[in-house]
N, C-alpha and C positions, 0 to 999 in steps of 0.2 A: 204386528204380532211378533213375539220373540221367536227367533229361529230355533231355539233350543226346546221349545214345547213339543210334546208328543201327544197326539190325540189317542185316547184309549176308549174303546167300545163306542165311539161316536157320541160319548156323553160328557167326558171331562178330559182335561189336559194334565200332564205331569211336567214339571219343570224343575231343573236343578237351580237352587239358589246358592249363595256363597257357602253356607254351612250345612244345608239340608235339602230335602226334596219337598215339593208342595204340589197339591192338586188344585186345579182351578175349574170351577163349574162352567160348562159350556153355555148353559141357559142364562146365567147371570154374569159370567165373566169375572166373578169374585174369587179370591183365595178361599180354599175350603179346608183341607187338612194338611198338616205338616208332619214330617218324619225324617229319620236319619237314612233309611234305606228306600230306594225307589220301589221295590217290590212290596214293601209293607204299606207304603202310601197308596199304591194301586189296589191292594187287597182291601184295606180299610175303607177306601173311598167307594169301591164296588159294594161292600157290605152296607155302608151307611145309606147309599142311594137306593139299594134294594129294600132296606127297611122303610125308607121314606115312601117308596112306591107301594109297598104292601101295607103300610099303615101300622107297622109293628115297632117303630122306634121307641115308643113309650114303654115297651116291655123291657128295654135295656137301659133306661135312663132314670135318674132320680134327682131331686133337688136336695142339695146339701145344706144350703143356707138361703133364706129368702131375702136377706139384706135389710131387714127391718130391725131397728135398734129400739129396744124397749126402755121406758123410763126417760128421765130428763138427762141431758148432757150438760 
């Protein structure tokens, strides 16, 4: 494990990369959110995980494009 990682709320890690900060989920070990400020990454990761836990994330998301191309190319 990287020595620069900091465990937050026993749920996720934050880590400084070369140009920004990132959060890493503790349960999957995968990169999660990225941002320029450490505090912003912590705040948004907490919010996102809370929405997942409460089942309310769909209230704050929408699909912009479904990726389907109509007609012939």
